[in-house]
N, C-alpha and C positions, 0 to 999 in steps of 0.2 A: 273596168275602172273609167266612167267617161272624164270627158276634157274639168269639168266644171269639179270634180272629185280632186284627179290631179291636180287641180290650180292649189282648192281649197291647202293640200297635206303642201302639197312646195308651197305655200302661204303661213301655213303652219312652223315649218321648218324655217322658216329665214327667221316665222319672230323665235324661236328658240335659240337658234343660233345668236340672234341683235341680243337678248336677252339674260345671255352668258357673259359674251364678251362685254356686255353694260357694266353685268353683274362686280366680271375682274376692275375692268380702267375703271368705273364711281367707288371703287369701296373703300371705303370711310375707315374702315381700322386695319392702319399697320404693324408693321415690326417695333417705328419710330416710336407710334403713337401707343403702344401696351406697352413699349421700355419708359417712355414718361409719366405713363399712367402710373406704372411701376416707383418711381421718383417721386410724383406728389406721394402717393400709398406713405412713400419712407419719409420727406417730408411734414407727414401731419402724426409720426406715431405709429403708423399702421404698421410694424415692421409685421406683422405673421402674416395680414391682406400683403403686403407690398410681398410677401419670399412669391403666395401663390401670380401673382402679377408676373413678376420673373421668372417666371417657373415653363408660363406663358409664353413669355418673349422667349424665350429661350426654345421651347417647339418651335417658335414660324422664322426665328433671325437666320438668316445667313453668317456665321460667325467661324471665327478658326477655334483652332482646338486653343489657339494661347488665348485669347479671347473669351473665349467662352469660361477654362481656368479659370480668369479675372472675376467673372460673375458670380460661377462659382463660391471662387474661396471667400467672397463678398457676401454670400446666400447663405454660408459657414461663418463667419463671427458674425450674421443680425441673429441666428439658431442660437449660437451664443451669450449674444444680450436679451435672448427674452427665456433662458434659462435651459433649451429645449437642445440637451450635449449630443442627443443621439444623430437629432435629424442636421447637427452640426459635424456631426464627423461621416455624415453622408456627402453633405457639399463638403467636405472636407478631401476625403478619399475620392471622388469625384473629380477635382480640382485637379488633386496629382495623379490622376489618370490620365485626363483632359493634357497636359504639361509636365511632362515628370519631372522637365528642369527651368521649374519658372524661377522668375525675380526674387519672387516671397517664398522663398522655399525650404529656407533657414523658420523662417516665423510661420508657414506651415506644419512644418513639423511641430513647432513649440507646440501649437494649437490644438495638431489632433493627440497632443501628449495631455496637455489640459486637459480634454475632454472628457479624456477615457477618466484622468486621476477624479473629475469631478464624475463620476458617473460610477466613482467605487470600484476603478477594474485598476486599483494600482499595479498587480502581476504586467497584468497587459503593457502596460502604459510603458514602464522596465522594460517588457521587451521589445515594445519599438522605439526608446529611447535607443536602447542599445542598438539593434538593429539601426538606427539611423547613423549609427555613429559609427560603427565599420562600415554603412555604405560610404559613406564623407569620406572615409580614410582610405577605400580602396581605391574610390575616385584620385582620391590622392596619391595612394602609389600606384602605378598601370599594370607593377610585373606583380604585385600582388601581396600576400602579408611573407613578413620575412622568418624564416623557417630555421631554427638554431640546432 
């Protein structure tokens, strides 16, 4: 390779490096803008579209499990408002997985049961209710159940 060809390769490499660095540094769309966009959609009553935007936000935002759980719970509520109970269950269970001891745990339990009932899954709702009540009692009684 002659000197001119080597210089062209080096120049091309420098241009590529500067382009990549410039794209990252001057990127106009970030997690905050995505969140702002989702909130605008909510304020305009476009809940279905806002849910997609929140999903996109969760993919790029660097959130703790506790913060993610709050968004997931909110998304579950939004799905209930548009009567998509299966999707609401998805988000509620995901929120519960992200933060099993969330401060909104009792409300989450109620929403899960409500969704199951609205889907006509009464037996599953009863089972969930009994499981959640017994789990709550076990937490209050760390020595286990009383044996008679």
